[in-house]
FIDRENVEX-572785 format. One record per atom (N, C-alpha, C, O, CB): residue in three letters; atom name; x, y, z. Coordinates in steps of 0.02 Angstrom, whole numbers, padded with zeros to 5 digits. Each point is the difference from the previous one (the first is absolute). Glycine has a CB too. Example, Ala and Ser with C-alpha at 12.3 -4.5 7.8 and 13.67 -1.06 7.14 Angstrom:
+------+------+--------+--------+--------+
! code ! site !      X !      Y !      Z !
+------+------+--------+--------+--------+
!  Ala !    N !  00660 ! -00284 !  00390 !
!  Ala !   CA ! -00045 !  00059 !  00000 !
!  Ala !    C !  00045 !  00060 !  00000 !
!  Ala !    O !  00052 ! -00001 !  00033 !
!  Ala !   CB ! -00147 ! -00058 !  00029 !
!  Ser !    N !  00077 !  00112 ! -00098 !
!  Ser !   CA !  00042 !  00059 !  00003 !
!  Ser !    C ! -00039 !  00055 !  00037 !
!  Ser !    O !  00025 !  00055 !  00008 !
!  Ser !   CB !  00034 ! -00087 ! -00116 !
+------+------+--------+--------+--------+
END
This chain:
+------+------+--------+--------+--------+
! code ! site !      X !      Y !      Z !
+------+------+--------+--------+--------+
!  Unk !    N !  05428 !  05322 !  05437 !
!  Unk !   CA ! -00028 !  00065 ! -00017 !
!  Unk !    C !  00043 !  00034 ! -00053 !
!  Unk !    O !  00061 !  00001 !  00006 !
!  Unk !   CB ! -00111 !  00011 !  00109 !
!  Unk !    N !  00019 !  00015 ! -00164 !
!  Unk !   CA !  00035 !  00029 ! -00056 !
!  Unk !    C !  00031 !  00070 !  00020 !
!  Unk !    O ! -00030 !  00039 !  00037 !
!  Unk !   CB ! -00048 ! -00102 ! -00117 !
!  Unk !    N !  00136 !  00076 !  00053 !
!  Unk !   CA !  00035 !  00064 !  00013 !
!  Unk !    C ! -00038 !  00053 ! -00038 !
!  Unk !    O ! -00017 ! -00009 ! -00059 !
!  Unk !   CB !  00131 ! -00046 !  00075 !
!  Unk !    N ! -00128 !  00111 !  00017 !
!  Unk !   CA ! -00037 !  00054 ! -00030 !
!  Unk !    C !  00037 !  00034 ! -00058 !
!  Unk !    O ! -00032 !  00020 ! -00048 !
!  Unk !   CB ! -00022 ! -00003 !  00158 !
!  Unk !    N !  00120 ! -00010 ! -00105 !
!  Unk !   CA !  00035 !  00034 ! -00053 !
!  Unk !    C ! -00001 ! -00042 ! -00065 !
!  Unk !    O ! -00003 !  00028 ! -00054 !
!  Unk !   CB !  00076 !  00028 !  00142 !
!  Unk !    N ! -00070 ! -00121 ! -00082 !
!  Unk !   CA ! -00003 ! -00041 ! -00061 !
!  Unk !    C ! -00070 ! -00002 ! -00026 !
!  Unk !    O ! -00010 ! -00002 ! -00061 !
!  Unk !   CB !  00105 ! -00067 !  00100 !
!  Unk !    N ! -00145 !  00071 !  00005 !
!  Unk !   CA ! -00070 !  00002 ! -00022 !
!  Unk !    C ! -00013 !  00064 ! -00037 !
!  Unk !    O ! -00040 !  00001 ! -00046 !
!  Unk !   CB !  00006 ! -00071 !  00143 !
!  Unk !    N !  00067 !  00125 ! -00078 !
!  Unk !   CA ! -00010 !  00066 ! -00030 !
!  Unk !    C !  00040 !  00008 ! -00066 !
!  Unk !    O ! -00006 !  00051 ! -00033 !
!  Unk !   CB ! -00013 ! -00003 !  00150 !
!  Unk !    N !  00059 ! -00098 ! -00137 !
!  Unk !   CA !  00036 !  00003 ! -00063 !
!  Unk !    C !  00074 ! -00008 !  00007 !
!  Unk !    O !  00035 !  00004 ! -00050 !
!  Unk !   CB ! -00124 !  00067 !  00010 !
!  Unk !    N !  00116 ! -00081 !  00101 !
!  Unk !   CA !  00070 ! -00011 !  00008 !
!  Unk !    C !  00020 ! -00066 ! -00031 !
!  Unk !    O ! -00043 ! -00043 ! -00011 !
!  Unk !   CB !  00042 !  00110 !  00116 !
!  Unk !    N !  00065 ! -00076 ! -00119 !
!  Unk !   CA !  00023 ! -00061 ! -00033 !
!  Unk !    C !  00010 ! -00057 !  00049 !
!  Unk !    O ! -00030 ! -00053 ! -00009 !
!  Unk !   CB !  00085 !  00124 ! -00077 !
!  Unk !    N ! -00014 ! -00061 !  00137 !
!  Unk !   CA !  00016 ! -00053 !  00046 !
!  Unk !    C !  00004 !  00026 !  00070 !
!  Unk !    O !  00024 !  00056 !  00012 !
!  Unk !   CB !  00036 ! -00115 ! -00101 !
!  Unk !    N ! -00084 !  00020 !  00137 !
!  Unk !   CA !  00008 !  00019 !  00070 !
!  Unk !    C !  00026 ! -00060 !  00039 !
!  Unk !    O ! -00024 ! -00056 ! -00010 !
!  Unk !   CB ! -00070 !  00140 !  00001 !
!  Unk !    N !  00143 ! -00073 !  00052 !
!  Unk !   CA !  00026 ! -00051 !  00042 !
!  Unk !    C !  00007 !  00027 !  00070 !
!  Unk !    O !  00042 !  00042 !  00014 !
!  Unk !   CB !  00016 ! -00095 ! -00111 !
!  Unk !    N ! -00100 !  00027 !  00142 !
!  Unk !   CA !  00001 !  00023 !  00068 !
!  Unk !    C ! -00056 ! -00031 !  00042 !
!  Unk !    O ! -00034 ! -00047 ! -00021 !
!  Unk !   CB !  00083 !  00153 ! -00019 !
!  Unk !    N ! -00056 ! -00079 !  00099 !
!  Unk !   CA ! -00049 ! -00026 !  00047 !
!  Unk !    C ! -00070 !  00023 ! -00021 !
!  Unk !    O ! -00010 !  00056 ! -00022 !
!  Unk !   CB !  00096 ! -00056 !  00116 !
!  Unk !    N ! -00134 ! -00046 ! -00087 !
!  Unk !   CA ! -00071 !  00018 ! -00015 !
!  Unk !    C ! -00026 !  00055 !  00046 !
!  Unk !    O !  00018 !  00003 !  00059 !
!  Unk !   CB ! -00038 ! -00121 ! -00098 !
!  Unk !    N ! -00021 !  00160 !  00014 !
!  Unk !   CA ! -00029 !  00056 !  00039 !
!  Unk !    C ! -00038 ! -00027 !  00060 !
!  Unk !    O !  00002 !  00029 !  00054 !
!  Unk !   CB ! -00010 !  00041 ! -00157 !
!  Unk !    N ! -00027 ! -00126 !  00092 !
!  Unk !   CA ! -00039 ! -00027 !  00054 !
!  Unk !    C !  00041 ! -00021 !  00060 !
!  Unk !    O ! -00024 !  00004 !  00057 !
!  Unk !   CB ! -00056 ! -00043 ! -00141 !
!  Unk !    N !  00143 !  00017 !  00074 !
!  Unk !   CA !  00043 ! -00018 !  00055 !
!  Unk !    C !  00019 !  00063 !  00039 !
!  Unk !    O !  00003 ! -00003 !  00061 !
!  Unk !   CB !  00041 ! -00095 ! -00125 !
!  Unk !    N ! -00032 !  00152 !  00031 !
!  Unk !   CA !  00017 !  00064 !  00035 !
!  Unk !    C ! -00058 !  00023 !  00043 !
!  Unk !    O !  00009 !  00023 !  00056 !
!  Unk !   CB !  00068 !  00011 ! -00151 !
!  Unk !    N ! -00137 ! -00040 !  00069 !
!  Unk !   CA ! -00058 !  00018 !  00040 !
!  Unk !    C ! -00009 ! -00045 !  00061 !
!  Unk !    O ! -00020 !  00022 !  00054 !
!  Unk !   CB ! -00033 !  00022 ! -00159 !
!  Unk !    N !  00066 ! -00107 !  00095 !
!  Unk !   CA ! -00006 ! -00050 !  00054 !
!  Unk !    C !  00051 !  00016 !  00056 !
!  Unk !    O ! -00017 !  00000 !  00059 !
!  Unk !   CB ! -00021 ! -00089 ! -00143 !
!  Unk !    N !  00100 !  00102 !  00064 !
!  Unk !   CA !  00052 !  00017 !  00050 !
!  Unk !    C ! -00017 !  00065 !  00036 !
!  Unk !    O !  00009 !  00006 !  00061 !
!  Unk !   CB !  00078 ! -00065 ! -00130 !
!  Unk !    N ! -00111 !  00108 !  00032 !
!  Unk !   CA ! -00018 !  00063 !  00032 !
!  Unk !    C ! -00057 ! -00010 !  00050 !
!  Unk !    O !  00001 !  00030 !  00054 !
!  Unk !   CB !  00036 !  00033 ! -00158 !
!  Unk !    N ! -00085 ! -00105 !  00087 !
!  Unk !   CA ! -00054 ! -00014 !  00045 !
!  Unk !    C !  00023 ! -00036 !  00064 !
!  Unk !    O ! -00024 !  00013 !  00055 !
!  Unk !   CB ! -00050 ! -00018 ! -00154 !
!  Unk !    N !  00123 ! -00041 !  00091 !
!  Unk !   CA !  00027 ! -00034 !  00057 !
!  Unk !    C !  00036 !  00049 !  00047 !
!  Unk !    O ! -00008 ! -00004 !  00061 !
!  Unk !   CB !  00020 ! -00099 ! -00131 !
!  Unk !    N !  00028 !  00149 !  00040 !
!  Unk !   CA !  00034 !  00050 !  00041 !
!  Unk !    C ! -00052 !  00043 !  00037 !
!  Unk !    O !  00006 !  00011 !  00060 !
!  Unk !   CB !  00093 ! -00010 ! -00141 !
!  Unk !    N ! -00150 !  00023 !  00044 !
!  Unk !   CA ! -00049 !  00043 !  00031 !
!  Unk !    C ! -00036 ! -00034 !  00058 !
!  Unk !    O ! -00013 !  00029 !  00053 !
!  Unk !   CB ! -00001 !  00029 ! -00163 !
!  Unk !    N ! -00002 ! -00123 !  00099 !
!  Unk !   CA ! -00034 ! -00038 !  00053 !
!  Unk !    C !  00044 ! -00009 !  00063 !
!  Unk !    O ! -00024 !  00005 !  00056 !
!  Unk !   CB ! -00040 ! -00066 ! -00146 !
!  Unk !    N !  00127 !  00049 !  00078 !
!  Unk !   CA !  00045 ! -00009 !  00058 !
!  Unk !    C !  00010 !  00067 !  00038 !
!  Unk !    O !  00005 !  00001 !  00061 !
!  Unk !   CB !  00054 ! -00097 ! -00123 !
!  Unk !    N ! -00056 !  00150 !  00025 !
!  Unk !   CA !  00008 !  00065 !  00031 !
!  Unk !    C ! -00064 !  00018 !  00039 !
!  Unk !    O !  00004 !  00026 !  00056 !
!  Unk !   CB !  00075 !  00011 ! -00149 !
!  Unk !    N ! -00137 ! -00050 !  00065 !
!  Unk !   CA ! -00063 !  00013 !  00034 !
!  Unk !    C ! -00009 ! -00043 !  00062 !
!  Unk !    O ! -00037 !  00019 !  00046 !
!  Unk !   CB ! -00011 !  00013 ! -00155 !
!  Unk !    N !  00080 ! -00090 !  00111 !
!  Unk !   CA ! -00003 ! -00041 !  00060 !
!  Unk !    C !  00050 !  00020 !  00054 !
!  Unk !    O !  00003 ! -00030 !  00054 !
!  Unk !   CB ! -00040 ! -00062 ! -00126 !
!  Unk !    N !  00077 !  00145 !  00057 !
!  Unk !   CA !  00044 !  00027 !  00051 !
!  Unk !    C !  00074 ! -00010 ! -00009 !
!  Unk !    O !  00039 !  00023 !  00041 !
!  Unk !   CB ! -00131 ! -00041 !  00031 !
!  Unk !    N !  00113 ! -00018 ! -00126 !
!  Unk !   CA !  00071 ! -00008 ! -00010 !
!  Unk !    C !  00032 !  00065 ! -00026 !
!  Unk !    O ! -00031 !  00038 ! -00036 !
!  Unk !   CB !  00012 ! -00161 !  00012 !
!  Unk !    N !  00081 !  00134 !  00046 !
!  Unk !   CA !  00037 !  00058 ! -00023 !
!  Unk !    C !  00025 ! -00010 ! -00073 !
!  Unk !    O !  00027 ! -00053 ! -00016 !
!  Unk !   CB !  00008 !  00077 !  00137 !
!  Unk !    N ! -00043 !  00025 ! -00164 !
!  Unk !   CA !  00023 ! -00008 ! -00070 !
!  Unk !    C !  00076 ! -00016 ! -00003 !
!  Unk !    O !  00021 ! -00038 ! -00044 !
!  Unk !   CB ! -00112 !  00118 !  00007 !
!  Unk !    N !  00129 ! -00054 !  00081 !
!  Unk !   CA !  00072 ! -00011 !  00001 !
!  Unk !    C !  00018 ! -00073 !  00016 !
!  Unk !    O !  00053 ! -00025 ! -00019 !
!  Unk !   CB ! -00038 !  00145 !  00054 !
!  Unk !    N ! -00060 ! -00153 ! -00002 !
!  Unk !   CA !  00011 ! -00071 !  00020 !
!  Unk !    C ! -00021 ! -00050 ! -00054 !
!  Unk !    O !  00015 ! -00060 !  00006 !
!  Unk !   CB ! -00033 !  00096 !  00111 !
!  Unk !    N ! -00017 ! -00014 ! -00169 !
!  Unk !   CA ! -00024 ! -00044 ! -00051 !
!  Unk !    C !  00056 ! -00019 ! -00047 !
!  Unk !    O !  00040 !  00043 ! -00017 !
!  Unk !   CB ! -00153 !  00008 !  00026 !
!  Unk !    N !  00117 ! -00112 ! -00031 !
!  Unk !   CA !  00052 ! -00020 ! -00046 !
!  Unk !    C ! -00013 !  00023 ! -00072 !
!  Unk !    O ! -00058 !  00009 ! -00019 !
!  Unk !   CB !  00079 ! -00107 !  00093 !
!  Unk !    N !  00030 !  00106 ! -00112 !
!  Unk !   CA ! -00008 !  00016 ! -00070 !
!  Unk !    C ! -00021 ! -00065 ! -00036 !
!  Unk !    O !  00031 ! -00052 !  00009 !
!  Unk !   CB !  00056 !  00148 ! -00005 !
!  Unk !    N ! -00141 ! -00090 ! -00044 !
!  Unk !   CA ! -00024 ! -00059 ! -00037 !
!  Unk !    C !  00004 !  00013 ! -00075 !
!  Unk !    O ! -00008 !  00056 ! -00023 !
!  Unk !   CB ! -00070 ! -00087 !  00118 !
!  Unk !    N !  00092 ! -00021 ! -00131 !
!  Unk !   CA !  00002 !  00002 ! -00072 !
!  Unk !    C ! -00048 ! -00052 ! -00027 !
!  Unk !    O ! -00014 ! -00051 !  00032 !
!  Unk !   CB !  00133 !  00092 ! -00032 !
!  Unk !    N ! -00144 ! -00027 ! -00060 !
!  Unk !   CA ! -00045 ! -00047 ! -00031 !
!  Unk !    C !  00041 ! -00061 ! -00023 !
!  Unk !    O !  00059 !  00006 ! -00017 !
!  Unk !   CB ! -00138 !  00088 ! -00019 !
!  Unk !    N !  00049 ! -00150 !  00037 !
!  Unk !   CA !  00033 ! -00062 ! -00020 !
!  Unk !    C ! -00007 ! -00013 ! -00073 !
!  Unk !    O !  00045 ! -00027 ! -00032 !
!  Unk !   CB ! -00064 ! -00018 !  00143 !
!  Unk !    N ! -00039 !  00064 ! -00139 !
!  Unk !   CA ! -00016 ! -00013 ! -00070 !
!  Unk !    C !  00022 !  00057 ! -00046 !
!  Unk !    O ! -00009 !  00058 !  00016 !
!  Unk !   CB ! -00088 ! -00126 !  00022 !
!  Unk !    N !  00126 !  00050 ! -00092 !
!  Unk !   CA !  00020 !  00049 ! -00051 !
!  Unk !    C ! -00033 ! -00023 ! -00064 !
!  Unk !    O !  00002 ! -00059 ! -00017 !
!  Unk !   CB !  00110 !  00088 !  00072 !
!  Unk !    N ! -00144 !  00018 ! -00091 !
!  Unk !   CA ! -00037 ! -00015 ! -00062 !
!  Unk !    C !  00037 !  00027 ! -00062 !
!  Unk !    O !  00029 !  00054 !  00002 !
!  Unk !   CB ! -00137 ! -00053 !  00065 !
!  Unk !    N !  00104 ! -00038 ! -00122 !
!  Unk !   CA !  00022 !  00025 ! -00064 !
!  Unk !    C ! -00061 !  00002 ! -00044 !
!  Unk !    O ! -00031 ! -00051 ! -00014 !
!  Unk !   CB !  00149 !  00005 !  00027 !
!  Unk !    N ! -00137 !  00108 ! -00034 !
!  Unk !   CA ! -00059 !  00011 ! -00043 !
!  Unk !    C !  00024 !  00031 ! -00065 !
!  Unk !    O !  00038 !  00048 !  00001 !
!  Unk !   CB ! -00117 ! -00034 !  00100 !
!  Unk !    N !  00055 ! -00041 ! -00157 !
!  Unk !   CA !  00020 !  00025 ! -00066 !
!  Unk !    C ! -00062 !  00019 ! -00039 !
!  Unk !    O ! -00048 ! -00038 ! -00001 !
!  Unk !   CB !  00151 ! -00033 !  00003 !
!  Unk !    N ! -00103 !  00130 ! -00036 !
!  Unk !   CA ! -00054 !  00022 ! -00038 !
!  Unk !    C !  00018 ! -00016 ! -00075 !
!  Unk !    O !  00042 !  00035 ! -00029 !
!  Unk !   CB ! -00075 !  00057 !  00117 !
!  Unk !    N !  00002 ! -00142 ! -00116 !
!  Unk !   CA !  00015 ! -00020 ! -00069 !
!  Unk !    C ! -00025 !  00050 ! -00051 !
!  Unk !    O !  00028 !  00006 ! -00055 !
!  Unk !   CB ! -00033 ! -00124 !  00092 !
!  Unk !    N ! -00049 !  00155 ! -00020 !
!  Unk !   CA ! -00026 !  00050 ! -00047 !
!  Unk !    C !  00052 !  00057 ! -00008 !
!  Unk !    O !  00013 !  00022 ! -00056 !
!  Unk !   CB ! -00134 ! -00050 !  00090 !
!  Unk !    N !  00150 !  00049 !  00021 !
!  Unk !   CA !  00051 !  00054 ! -00004 !
!  Unk !    C !  00061 ! -00025 ! -00040 !
!  Unk !    O !  00027 !  00036 ! -00042 !
!  Unk !   CB ! -00066 !  00012 !  00153 !
!  Unk !    N !  00060 ! -00110 ! -00096 !
!  Unk !   CA !  00056 ! -00028 ! -00036 !
!  Unk !    C ! -00011 ! -00002 ! -00076 !
!  Unk !    O !  00045 !  00013 ! -00040 !
!  Unk !   CB ! -00021 ! -00080 !  00141 !
!  Unk !    N ! -00086 !  00049 ! -00119 !
!  Unk !   CA ! -00016 ! -00003 ! -00070 !
!  Unk !    C !  00001 !  00070 ! -00032 !
!  Unk !    O !  00024 !  00008 ! -00056 !
!  Unk !   CB ! -00092 ! -00111 !  00080 !
!  Unk !    N !  00041 !  00154 !  00011 !
!  Unk !   CA ! -00001 !  00068 ! -00025 !
!  Unk !    C !  00072 !  00025 ! -00007 !
!  Unk !    O !  00015 !  00035 ! -00048 !
!  Unk !   CB ! -00128 ! -00012 !  00101 !
!  Unk !    N !  00157 ! -00039 ! -00007 !
!  Unk !   CA !  00069 !  00021 ! -00004 !
!  Unk !    C !  00041 ! -00043 ! -00048 !
!  Unk !    O !  00058 !  00017 ! -00012 !
!  Unk !   CB ! -00069 !  00023 !  00128 !
!  Unk !    N ! -00016 ! -00093 ! -00143 !
!  Unk !   CA !  00036 ! -00041 ! -00046 !
!  Unk !    C !  00051 ! -00047 !  00034 !
!  Unk !    O !  00049 ! -00020 ! -00030 !
!  Unk !   CB ! -00067 !  00109 ! -00053 !
!  Unk !    N !  00004 ! -00105 !  00147 !
!  Unk !   CA !  00047 ! -00042 !  00037 !
!  Unk !    C ! -00026 ! -00073 !  00002 !
!  Unk !    O ! -00060 ! -00012 !  00006 !
!  Unk !   CB !  00095 !  00112 !  00065 !
!  Unk !    N !  00011 ! -00145 ! -00078 !
!  Unk !   CA ! -00018 ! -00070 !  00006 !
!  Unk !    C !  00022 ! -00024 !  00068 !
!  Unk !    O !  00059 !  00002 !  00017 !
!  Unk !   CB ! -00048 ! -00020 ! -00141 !
!  Unk !    N ! -00059 ! -00006 !  00165 !
!  Unk !   CA !  00015 ! -00024 !  00066 !
!  Unk !    C !  00020 ! -00073 ! -00007 !
!  Unk !    O ! -00038 ! -00040 ! -00027 !
!  Unk !   CB ! -00043 !  00121 !  00082 !
!  Unk !    N !  00140 ! -00100 ! -00032 !
!  Unk !   CA !  00024 ! -00070 ! -00006 !
!  Unk !    C ! -00046 ! -00047 !  00039 !
!  Unk !    O ! -00024 !  00016 !  00055 !
!  Unk !   CB !  00144 !  00026 ! -00066 !
!  Unk !    N ! -00133 ! -00100 ! -00017 !
!  Unk !   CA ! -00043 ! -00050 !  00032 !
!  Unk !    C !  00023 ! -00020 !  00071 !
!  Unk !    O ! -00041 ! -00014 !  00043 !
!  Unk !   CB !  00015 ! -00029 ! -00158 !
!  Unk !    N !  00092 !  00043 !  00126 !
!  Unk !   CA !  00026 ! -00016 !  00067 !
!  Unk !    C ! -00020 !  00053 !  00051 !
!  Unk !    O ! -00013 ! -00016 !  00058 !
!  Unk !   CB !  00109 ! -00044 ! -00111 !
!  Unk !    N ! -00098 !  00123 !  00032 !
!  Unk !   CA ! -00021 !  00054 !  00045 !
!  Unk !    C ! -00075 ! -00005 !  00013 !
!  Unk !    O ! -00023 !  00011 !  00056 !
!  Unk !   CB !  00117 !  00063 ! -00099 !
!  Unk !    N ! -00131 ! -00089 ! -00009 !
!  Unk !   CA ! -00074 ! -00010 !  00008 !
!  Unk !    C ! -00016 ! -00058 !  00048 !
!  Unk !    O ! -00047 !  00004 !  00039 !
!  Unk !   CB !  00030 !  00040 ! -00156 !
!  Unk !    N !  00057 ! -00097 !  00112 !
!  Unk !   CA ! -00008 ! -00057 !  00044 !
!  Unk !    C !  00012 !  00017 !  00075 !
!  Unk !    O ! -00030 ! -00030 !  00044 !
!  Unk !   CB !  00064 ! -00043 ! -00141 !
!  Unk !    N !  00010 !  00120 !  00109 !
!  Unk !   CA !  00016 !  00022 !  00067 !
!  Unk !    C ! -00051 !  00049 !  00028 !
!  Unk !    O ! -00005 !  00007 !  00061 !
!  Unk !   CB !  00124 ! -00025 ! -00089 !
!  Unk !    N ! -00156 !  00051 ! -00015 !
!  Unk !   CA ! -00046 !  00052 !  00020 !
!  Unk !    C ! -00059 ! -00027 !  00042 !
!  Unk !    O ! -00028 ! -00052 ! -00017 !
!  Unk !   CB !  00060 !  00114 ! -00086 !
!  Unk !    N ! -00049 ! -00028 !  00155 !
!  Unk !   CA ! -00059 ! -00018 !  00042 !
!  Unk !    C ! -00065 !  00015 ! -00037 !
!  Unk !    O ! -00050 ! -00034 !  00008 !
!  Unk !   CB !  00117 !  00058 !  00096 !
!  Unk !    N ! -00063 !  00029 ! -00147 !
!  Unk !   CA ! -00060 !  00021 ! -00037 !
!  Unk !    C !  00021 !  00034 ! -00064 !
!  Unk !    O !  00049 !  00038 ! -00001 !
!  Unk !   CB ! -00115 ! -00024 !  00107 !
!  Unk !    N !  00030 ! -00027 ! -00159 !
!  Unk !   CA !  00011 !  00033 ! -00065 !
!  Unk !    C ! -00066 !  00028 ! -00022 !
!  Unk !    O ! -00050 ! -00035 ! -00005 !
!  Unk !   CB !  00145 ! -00042 ! -00027 !
!  Unk !    N ! -00095 !  00144 !  00019 !
!  Unk !   CA ! -00060 !  00033 ! -00022 !
!  Unk !    C !  00000 ! -00002 ! -00075 !
!  Unk !    O !  00048 !  00022 ! -00032 !
!  Unk !   CB ! -00052 !  00054 !  00134 !
!  Unk !    N ! -00050 ! -00103 ! -00131 !
!  Unk !   CA ! -00007 ! -00007 ! -00074 !
!  Unk !    C ! -00032 !  00061 ! -00030 !
!  Unk !    O ! -00009 !  00002 ! -00061 !
!  Unk !   CB !  00001 ! -00125 !  00073 !
+------+------+--------+--------+--------+
END
């Protein structure tokens, strides 16, 4: 899933996908609704980290994105 800040014109985003945060929140809510105490729930982190680059913004700013960085990117917006 694409990062919203990069989609809105940001240059680069590196972090957990928004969909993973929603999924984890849903898991927590489901466990609490089933009767578990929030204090007993473990802290969870997303496993996937995405690198998203907006090439249009880079072009407007006059930046050249190195090919090695583009190869590492999960998604590049043209």
